[in-house]
Backbone as JSON Lines, residues from 0, in Angstrom:
{"i":0,"aa":"E","n":[102.5,126.56,135.46],"ca":[102.16,125.11,135.28],"c":[100.88,125.13,136.3]}
{"i":1,"aa":"L","n":[100.2,124.15,135.87],"ca":[98.99,123.76,136.55],"c":[99.38,122.74,137.8]}
{"i":2,"aa":"E","n":[98.5,122.44,138.61],"ca":[98.75,121.51,139.77],"c":[99.17,120.2,139.33]}
{"i":3,"aa":"D","n":[98.77,119.61,138.16],"ca":[99.06,118.35,137.63],"c":[100.34,118.35,136.81]}
{"i":4,"aa":"G","n":[100.98,119.66,136.65],"ca":[102.29,119.64,136.11],"c":[102.05,120.11,134.55]}
{"i":5,"aa":"T","n":[100.9,120.16,134.02],"ca":[100.78,120.45,132.58],"c":[100.99,121.98,132.5]}
{"i":6,"aa":"P","n":[101.35,122.43,131.23],"ca":[101.71,123.81,131.09],"c":[100.27,124.47,130.89]}
{"i":7,"aa":"R","n":[100.23,125.91,131.28],"ca":[98.94,126.49,130.98],"c":[99.09,126.96,129.47]}
{"i":8,"aa":"A","n":[97.93,127.49,129.01],"ca":[97.73,127.68,127.53],"c":[98.66,128.71,127.09]}
{"i":9,"aa":"G","n":[98.93,129.75,127.87],"ca":[99.77,130.75,127.41],"c":[101.36,130.36,127.15]}
{"i":10,"aa":"Q","n":[101.57,129.31,128.03],"ca":[102.99,128.76,128.05],"c":[103.11,127.82,126.74]}
{"i":11,"aa":"I","n":[101.88,127.21,126.54],"ca":[102.01,126.38,125.23],"c":[102.14,127.26,123.91]}
{"i":12,"aa":"L","n":[101.5,128.39,123.89],"ca":[101.46,129.11,122.86],"c":[102.88,129.81,122.82]}
{"i":13,"aa":"K","n":[103.59,130.09,123.83],"ca":[104.99,130.65,123.9],"c":[105.94,129.7,123.36]}
{"i":14,"aa":"Q","n":[105.76,128.39,123.84],"ca":[106.61,127.31,123.47],"c":[106.5,127.16,121.8]}
{"i":15,"aa":"T","n":[105.3,127.27,121.4],"ca":[104.94,127.03,119.98],"c":[105.58,128.34,119.15]}
{"i":16,"aa":"Y","n":[105.29,129.35,119.49],"ca":[105.86,130.67,118.82],"c":[107.32,130.85,118.92]}
{"i":17,"aa":"D","n":[108.11,130.17,119.75],"ca":[109.38,130.25,119.99],"c":[110.09,129.76,118.86]}
{"i":18,"aa":"K","n":[109.5,128.86,118.01],"ca":[110.0,128.15,116.69],"c":[109.71,129.1,115.6]}
{"i":19,"aa":"F","n":[108.95,130.16,115.74],"ca":[108.63,131.08,114.62],"c":[109.78,132.12,114.57]}
{"i":20,"aa":"D","n":[110.46,132.26,113.48],"ca":[111.57,132.97,113.19],"c":[111.12,134.44,112.86]}
{"i":21,"aa":"T","n":[111.27,135.46,113.49],"ca":[110.93,136.83,113.4],"c":[111.94,137.43,112.33]}
{"i":22,"aa":"N","n":[112.98,136.95,112.17],"ca":[113.99,137.48,111.22],"c":[113.67,137.25,109.87]}
{"i":23,"aa":"M","n":[112.94,137.98,109.12],"ca":[112.33,137.7,107.86],"c":[113.16,137.93,106.76]}
{"i":24,"aa":"R","n":[114.37,138.42,106.91],"ca":[115.31,138.83,105.88],"c":[115.73,137.69,105.06]}
{"i":25,"aa":"S","n":[116.11,136.37,105.63],"ca":[116.78,135.33,105.09],"c":[115.71,134.4,104.35]}
{"i":26,"aa":"D","n":[116.06,133.8,103.16],"ca":[115.25,132.7,102.64],"c":[115.01,131.51,103.59]}
{"i":27,"aa":"D","n":[116.13,131.12,104.38],"ca":[115.92,130.22,105.34],"c":[114.76,130.47,106.36]}
{"i":28,"aa":"A","n":[114.65,131.64,106.86],"ca":[113.61,131.97,107.85],"c":[112.23,131.87,107.08]}
{"i":29,"aa":"L","n":[112.28,132.36,105.93],"ca":[110.92,132.3,105.34],"c":[110.39,130.74,104.97]}
{"i":30,"aa":"L","n":[111.43,129.88,104.64],"ca":[110.99,128.69,104.47],"c":[110.47,127.91,105.81]}
{"i":31,"aa":"K","n":[111.32,128.27,106.91],"ca":[111.03,127.74,108.19],"c":[109.61,128.2,108.64]}
{"i":32,"aa":"N","n":[109.39,129.5,108.47],"ca":[108.06,129.99,108.92],"c":[106.95,129.51,107.99]}
{"i":33,"aa":"Y","n":[107.16,129.22,106.81],"ca":[106.2,128.66,105.9],"c":[105.8,127.32,106.37]}
{"i":34,"aa":"G","n":[107.06,126.58,106.67],"ca":[106.72,125.16,107.26],"c":[105.92,125.08,108.56]}
{"i":35,"aa":"L","n":[106.16,126.13,109.45],"ca":[105.46,125.97,110.59],"c":[103.92,126.52,110.28]}
{"i":36,"aa":"L","n":[103.8,127.43,109.54],"ca":[102.41,127.76,109.22],"c":[101.59,126.79,108.61]}
{"i":37,"aa":"S","n":[102.39,125.94,107.66],"ca":[101.71,124.81,107.1],"c":[101.44,123.86,108.07]}
{"i":38,"aa":"C","n":[101.99,123.55,109.07],"ca":[101.77,122.67,110.19],"c":[100.36,123.07,110.98]}
{"i":39,"aa":"F","n":[100.43,124.36,111.15],"ca":[99.28,124.8,111.94],"c":[97.96,124.88,110.96]}
{"i":40,"aa":"R","n":[98.13,124.89,109.85],"ca":[96.9,124.78,109.06],"c":[96.48,123.23,108.95]}
{"i":41,"aa":"K","n":[97.3,122.45,108.96],"ca":[97.12,120.91,108.84],"c":[96.38,120.56,110.34]}
{"i":42,"aa":"D","n":[96.86,121.1,111.37],"ca":[96.46,120.76,112.72],"c":[95.0,121.43,112.63]}
{"i":43,"aa":"L","n":[94.81,122.57,112.09],"ca":[93.44,123.22,112.27],"c":[92.45,122.36,111.45]}
{"i":44,"aa":"H","n":[92.91,121.88,110.29],"ca":[92.05,121.03,109.45],"c":[91.62,119.76,110.17]}
{"i":45,"aa":"K","n":[92.55,119.15,110.91],"ca":[92.17,117.97,111.72],"c":[91.27,118.38,112.86]}
{"i":46,"aa":"T","n":[91.62,119.41,113.54],"ca":[90.59,119.9,114.55],"c":[89.09,120.07,114.09]}
{"i":47,"aa":"E","n":[89.08,120.8,112.93],"ca":[87.82,121.02,112.35],"c":[87.05,119.62,111.97]}
{"i":48,"aa":"T","n":[87.71,118.69,111.35],"ca":[87.27,117.4,111.06],"c":[86.8,116.8,112.32]}
{"i":49,"aa":"Y","n":[87.41,116.67,113.32],"ca":[87.24,116.12,114.56],"c":[85.81,116.65,115.18]}
{"i":50,"aa":"L","n":[85.79,118.06,115.0],"ca":[84.63,118.67,115.73],"c":[83.33,118.36,114.84]}
{"i":51,"aa":"R","n":[83.59,118.28,113.45],"ca":[82.5,117.98,112.69],"c":[81.96,116.51,112.92]}
{"i":52,"aa":"V","n":[82.8,115.68,113.07],"ca":[82.63,114.27,113.48],"c":[81.85,114.28,114.81]}
{"i":53,"aa":"M","n":[82.24,114.97,115.91],"ca":[81.78,114.89,117.11],"c":[80.23,115.57,117.0]}
{"i":54,"aa":"K","n":[80.01,116.51,116.19],"ca":[78.78,117.15,116.19],"c":[77.72,116.06,115.34]}
{"i":55,"aa":"C","n":[78.18,115.41,114.45],"ca":[77.36,114.54,113.76],"c":[76.89,113.38,114.76]}
{"i":56,"aa":"R","n":[77.86,112.84,115.62],"ca":[77.58,111.85,116.52],"c":[76.72,112.36,117.56]}
{"i":57,"aa":"R","n":[76.75,113.58,118.1],"ca":[76.0,114.2,119.08],"c":[74.52,114.09,118.46]}
{"i":58,"aa":"F","n":[74.33,114.81,117.25],"ca":[73.02,114.88,116.75],"c":[72.44,113.44,116.4]}
{"i":59,"aa":"G","n":[73.39,112.54,116.05],"ca":[72.89,111.19,115.73],"c":[72.3,110.32,116.95]}
{"i":60,"aa":"E","n":[72.81,110.61,118.27],"ca":[72.28,110.06,119.39],"c":[71.02,110.55,119.79]}
{"i":61,"aa":"A","n":[70.66,111.84,119.52],"ca":[69.61,112.49,119.9],"c":[68.24,112.22,119.23]}
């Protein structure tokens, strides 16, 4: 943890990947992992959209 009590980036990733099921032999594990990857994709899209908006605002002010 950092001084302000927030977790370090490595700890955040570890917590995120703790939900990832490495036992790929069952259908339940595959569905769980698919759902997790789907969430990552949605989050990535939101991040890309946010960065695109910030870029437009930055160049609009200049």
